N, C-alpha and C positions, 0 to 999 in steps of 0.2 A: 346976910344968906352966904351959904358958899355952894357955887356950883361945881357939882362931882356927876363923876359916869360911873356906872355901875354894870358890870357884865356880867350874865348867868350861863354858864355853857354846861347844858347838861345831855343826858344819853342821844336826845333825840334832838334838840332846839338850841340855837344860841341867841339870848335876849340882849338887848340896851335899853338901858334908861338913863337919859341925862336930865337931871332936876336940879331945881334950886332949893336946898334946905336949911330951917331956922330952928335949930334945936331950942331957943329961947320961947320959940311960942308953938312949938311942935308942927310947924307947916312944910309941907313939899310939895314946889311946884312943878309940876312937868312940863319940862320943854321938848323931849324925845321920847318916844319908846316904841319899839321895832323890835319882830322876831323873824328868824329864819330857820327853816328847817334844815339841820345840815346831816342828821342820824351820824354824829360821831361816835355813839356807839354800836356801830353795824358790825354783825359778828363778834364781838366781845366776848359775850357770853359763852360762843362756841369756842372761840381761838385765842384769846386772852389776849389778844391785841389789836390796838385802833391800826384801820384798814387806810393804805394810803390814799385810796378815793375820797375816804372820810375826814381825811386829814385836810386834804386840800379843800374841798366845801366849806370846810370850818375856817381856814386860814383866808378863803375868800370872801366871808361875812366878816370875819376879822377888820381884813383891809377896809371894806365899807364901813364898818364902825368907827375907825382910826380914823378916816375923814369926817364922819358927823362930831365925834369928840372935839376934835380941832377947830371945826368950824363953829361951832358952839362956845369955845372957849372955855372948859371943863377944867377945874382947879386939881383935882383929884381923881383918879382912877385907880378902881377895884376890880378885879378879874378874877370869878370864883368858878371853880370847875367841880361838877359833881360826880356824878355813878361812875360814867364810863370811864373819865382818866384816874379814879381810882382805881380800877379793875385790872389797866391795860398795863403790859411789860413793857412795852416801849412810850409810856407816857414822856420821857425825855423828848423824846421827838414834839411832843406835842408843846411842851415847856418851852423848848427854845423857839418853834415859830412863833408863839405868841410874843414873847418877849421884842422879836425881831419885829414884830409888824406893830406891837401897841406900846412898845418901851415899859412893860409891867408886867412882872411875873403871877404867870396863874396860880391861885392858892388851893390845892388840891383839898378841900376840905372834910372833915368827915361828917357822917352822917348825921351825927348828932349837932354839930355846928351848922348844917344847912337847915336840919329842923327848927334850931333857933333864930336863925335869919328868916324862915317864913314864917314862923310864930308872931316876929316883931312888926314885919311888913303888914300883914293880914288883920294884927288886932289894934295896931296903935289906934288908928282912927274911930276902932268899936269902943274903945276906953269910954265911960260915963255917958254912952247910949242905953244904957241897960234898964232905964225907966222910962224912954220916950216911948210915945203911943205911936200906932200904925200910921204910915204913909203912904199906902198904895194896898188895897186887898190882892190877892191873888189875881195873876193874869191868866190871858189867853195859853193854851196848853196846860196847864197844870202848876206853873211856875208864877211867882211875884216877886214884890220885893215892899218892905216896911223896915221902919227901925225899930231897936228893941232886943237887943243882943245881951241873954241872962250867960253868966259866967257860973263854973268856970267852962271855956273855950278849947274845945280838941280841934286845933288845926290839921288836917291832912293833904299834903301834898305830893299827888301822883304822878311821878316824874315819868321819864324812859327806861331807866334802871331800876330804879326803887322808889320807895313809896316813904315817905317821911310821916309819923306823929307827934305832933308834942301837943302837951295839955298843962294849961295856966290859967292865971288870972290875969294882972298886970305885968307877971312875970313866970317865965319857964318852971314848971314844978317837974315834968318826968318829960321824955322823950326817947325816940327812939325811930332807928332807919331799918326797912327789912327789904328784900329784892323781890318787890313785886310790881317794876314798874310795867308800864302800856308795852313798850317796846320789846323788853326782854321775856314776857310774857306771850307776845305774839312769835318769836322769834324761838322760843323751845317749845310750843305747843302747837302753832298755828302753820309753821312753814315745812313743809316737806318737798326734798328735792328743789328748794329755790323757789317754789311756789307757795302762795296763799292758799289755805283751804277757802273755798269760794261758793257756799259759807261753811263755816267749820262744822265739823261733825260732833254729834252732840259728845262723845267719849272725849275729843280733845276742847269742849267746853268743860265738861266735867273734870279734865287735868285743870285747868285754870283754876277752877275753883277750888279743890283740892290744895294748890299750891297757895291760893290766898288764903285759905283756912289755915294753914300751918304757918303760915307769916303771921298771922291775925294772933295765934298762938305766941308766937316770941313777942310779938309788939307787948301784949297783954300781959307779958311776964314782966316788963316796966314801966310801962304806963295804964294807968287805970283806965282804959276805955268808956266805960260803961258809967262813970262819974260825970262827963262833959253834957254840960246843961245846952249848948249850941255846938254843933258840927259845922265847921270850916271848910269849905274843900276848894283847893286851889289847883293850877294848873289847868293844860289843854283838855286832858280828858273829861274833867268836872265841866269847864268852860264851855266844850262844844255839846255834852248834855245839855248843860242849861238852856245854851243857845237855840237848842232842838225844843224843848220843855217851854220856852217861851213864844213859839211858834214863827221865829226871826225868817225873814224872807234874805238878809242879810247879817254876816256877824256885827253886833253893835256893842261895844264893850261897856258902854254907859249901861244897857238896858242889863246886859248880864250882873255887872257888878253890883252885889248884897241881893239879887235875887234868891228868891226861897224854893225850892224843889222837893215836893215831897217824895218820899220812898217810892208810895204807889207809880208815880211817875218814872221813877226811874229807870223802876222794873219795868215797865212797858216799854220804854226807850232802850234798854238792853235788849231784850226778846227780839225787837224790831232789829237792830244792829248784828246780832248774833244768826238772824235769821234770813239776812240779804245778801247779795251779792256785791263784788266790790262796785259795779254800774250803779245799782241800787243806792251802794253809800254815797256814791262820787256826785249822784245828782242831788243830794241833801245841799244846798247851797252855805250853810252853814259848818261845814266841813272842811277844814281846809285840807288839801291837795295830798300834804303830807302826812296827816290821820287818820286818812280813808282806811288803811291797813292796820291800823292798829288800835282805832276806836273802841272795837269792838271789845278787845281785851280790858282796855282802862275802864268800859264802862260796866264790865264783870267786878273788875276791882274796886268801883266804886260801891257798886250793889252790896258786895260781900261785906263792907264795911260796914255800911248803913245797917246791916243784918246784925251784926256782930255788937254795934253800940246801941242797939235799940231805937236811932234816932229817926223819927217821923218826917224829917225835913232835912236836907243841907243848903246851908248858907255861902253862895258862890260869891270867890272874891277874887277880882282882878289885879289886888296889889298882894303881893306877893314876896319871895324870895328877894328880887330887884330890889324892892322899896327898902328890905330891909339890909341890904348891902348898902345901898345909898344912905341910911340912917347911922350906920357904922360909920361912915367916914366923915361923920358932922362932928 
């Protein structure tokens, strides 16, 4: 076993996984997994720069994570930075701050690299399960979980700034990153004069759908989206929709992991989210406070993907880019 620490710093959140990994057996034992909403990408789509307050929120989370990594004695650490820091003119400020706190330089990876990590993290445990029988029938709220995942997989990671698409069997066949993350879509279409539309008007919803359609055209030029036998969805927008579908009264990652949510249920939840006010969304107990303003855009992106691919359901994974980063350290 090798004890490793993986940090994924995206547009909306920064996450940490400390785990023992054994490449000989394919076993990953999780010791600590945590997340903070820091909105590193605040305003990047408009200004092209990382805001000072966003950097300070991110550095505060890094200081907390550095303490956890030291306490658990991780032998190797890898820090991966994604969409917001790729786009920012002042990303050197971000790099220097991370090095000062964690002692490792953040790797500002490409969208294709991000997709490959996500694919590895999400599918490593699915390999070999294709022929397994049902474990549980669909549960409360139109979601359920059972084994049996046909290949090829299409892994879709809906982040804050971008969405990654990667198709593969045991290995990646094709990948593409496009700029339709939940924060980017919210800031581009749902914010006027510093205020979020509450609820968004039909024309603003239509604008998100149009952006999603154009981005899906771009993704489909590189990735044969409709060839997928199993659609695997990652990240907070997808896991939140799944938690709502399951009717949970508090977020439970064990229940969400490998849940299957039908397209009809995703459409129903999306309609609820885009027609609700901030207060109504905040009253849904499984929505993290940091996602209340961006979950409507995230659900619209997920539904657009299901419509384009023809997927009747999405398999939700709690294992994602963090797990892929951890495996890369092994």
